[in-house]
N, C-alpha and C positions, 0 to 999 in steps of 0.2 A: 815360864818356870813351872816345873812339875811339882805338884803338891800331893803329899801322901793323904790317904783316907782320913786319918785323924786330924790332919791340918785343915782339910776341907770342911770337916764336921765342926771344928773349932771356929772357923771363919763364919760358917752359917749360924752357929749358936750365938756368937757375939753379935752378928748382924741382926738377928732376931731380937735380942735384948735391946740393942740400940734403937731399933725401929719402934718397939713398944714404948720405950721411955720418950723417944723423940716425938711420937704422935701424942702421947699424954701431955707432954709439956706444951705442945702446940695448942691443944685444947685449953689448957690453963691460961696461957698468954693471950689466946684469942678472946676468951671470956673477960680477962683482965682489961684488954684494950677497950672494951665497951664501957667498963666502969670508969676508965680514965678519961673519957671524952671531955668532962668539964675542965680538966687541967690544961695548962698552957701547952701549946703544940710541941715546942722543943723539949719540954720536960717529959711529956708523954712519949715522944719519940725515943728519948734516952732510956726510959724504962723498958719499952718493948724491944729495943735493940739488944738488951741484955739476953734475950732469948737466942739470938743468932750466936752470941758468944758462948752461951750454954751448950748449944747444939755442936759447935766446933769442939768444945771441951769433951762432950760425950763421945764424939767420934774418936778422940785421942785416947781417952782412958778405957773405953770399952772395946773398940775395934783396932786400936793401935795406929790410927791415921794421924800422924804427926805433920808438922809443917815447918818450913823455914822461909824467911823473907830475905831476898837479896835486892839491892838497890833502894834500901830504905831512905837513903839521902835524897831520893827523888820524890818523896812524899811532899805534898803541898804544905806550905806554911799555914798555920792556923789562921782562919779568916780569909784565906785566898781560895776562891772556888775554882774547880777544874772539872773537866769532863773526863771520866775514867772509861776507857774502852778496853775490855778484857777478853781474852780467850775464854771460851765457854765449853768445858768438858763435863761438868758435874754440877750437882746442887751445892757442893761444898763451897765454891767461890761466891755463889750468890749469898751465902751466909757470912763468910769470912770478910769479904770486901765491904759489907755494910758497916762493920766495926772499924776496919782499917781506915776507911775514908769518911768516917762519921763527921757531920751529918750528910747523908746521901739520899737522893731520890733515884730509884731504879726504874728504868724504862722496861715494862713487862707487858705480857698479853693480858687483856682485861679479864679473861676467863678465870685466872687465878684468884681474883678477888671474890668470886662467887663460891669458893670452897668454904663450907662452914668452919668456923673457928680459925683455921689457918688463914683464910682470906680476910677475916676481921682484923687479925693481928697484922697482916701484910698491909692492909689499908691504913693502919695507924703509922706506918713507916713512910707515909706520904709518897707513894710511888707515882709513876706517870704511865697510866695504862694505854695500850694500843688496841683500837677496835679493828680487828683484821677483816671485818666484813666490808669496811669502807676505807681501804688503805690510803687513798689520796687525801681524804679529809682527815684521817687519823694522823698522818705524818705532819700535816700542817698544825694540828692541835698539839701534838707532841713537841714540836718545835717551839710553839708559843709557851707551853707550860715549862719546858726545860729552861728557856731564857728567863722566865719568871723565877724559877727555883734558884738559878744561878745568881740572880740579882738579890735573892732573899738570903744568900749566904750558904746555900746548899751546894754540894757537889752533885753532879749527875752521872749515874752509872749506867753504861750501855754494854750489851753484848752484841757486837756488830754482825756476828754470824747468825743471829736471830734465834738459834736453838742450840741445844747441847750437841756436840760432835764427839765421836769416839776418838780415843787417843791415837795419834798418828794420822788423823784426817783433818781436812780443812773445809769449811763452808764458804759460801760467798759473802764477802764483806759489804754490808749496806752502807750507803753514803749518809744516812740520816744524822749520825753523830758528827760527821764532818760539817754538814749543813748547819747544825746547831752551833758548832765551834766558830764558824765564820760569821754567823748572824750575831753572836754574842761577844766576839773577839776574845774567846776563852781558850786557853791552851788545853791540849789533850794529853793525858798521862796514859801511856799504853801499858798493859799488864799481860804477861805470859804466865800460864799456870798449867801444870801437868797432873791435875787432880784426877783425870779420867783413868790413870793407871791404878788408882787405889779406891776411888769411889766412882765406878763406871756409870755412864748414863743408862737409865732404864734397867739397872741391875740391882737386885736386892742385896747382894753381897758387898761388904766393905773389906778391902784387903789391907793388912798392915803395911806401913811404909811411910816415907816422908815426902809430902807434897812440897814442891818448890814454887814459890810465888816470886816472879821477877818483875820489878817495877822499873820502867824505862824513864829517861829524861823527858820532860814536858816538850811537846811538839807544838810550835806556834802555828796558828792558822793564817797569819798575816801574809797577804799577797799571794795566797794559794787558792786554786779551785778546789771544790769538794772532791773531785776525782783524784787530783794530785795529793790532797791531804789524806784521804782514806788509804791511798796506796802506800804512803809513807808509814802510816800506822800499821797496815797489814804487813809490810816488809819487816818492820821492827819485831812485831809479835811472832811472825812465823819463823824468822831467822833465829830468834831467841828460843823458840820451841825446839829447834833442832839441837840446842845445847842442853836441854833439860831431859833428854832421853836417859833412862837408867843405864 
């Protein structure tokens, strides 16, 4: 879509305002997370998760990045843990899905926890970090921690492509989430999201528009190999992505 000069300037200006407030709020919540350490874990988690809700709200009111959810009937019943496997095009879904599937532990790269303030707040959300320097040992530890989180009443959130991909592209789907599902006998809820159209990866600008989040029916791991299970998840997500194009 062709944008006029004034429209491009407006998008840049709004994106700048969003980025400043977003970063300041991350500093505030990061500092707050340290002060909340003495409080019970679930209560602390609930307070810090309000930052992700705030960030999604900021993107909507400042940059015009709205959203809609389809397939809400497939959300898990309260108290029933699931593994959420989502398409990953943007930072936006890492924020939004935390609230939608609360309480959730996200599988993420360990380096993110080392970022001042942001990493402190992230650590309060009880993530499951991956040490990419030792992938074999890391995957074993991630599997153990994920099963423990599921048994503790948390959902586990994974992005099987491993990193953000541009809209219209596809990364390789890792089997780790399928391995966790089989080991814990936990169903997988697939999620397709076209956030990259409006909040592109590695791009400062946020474009106004409506992100669609599609939630699929739970996929049972019973009687399946990890290869067959991840293929079923991939097929649902990618076929649904084809229907989310503007």
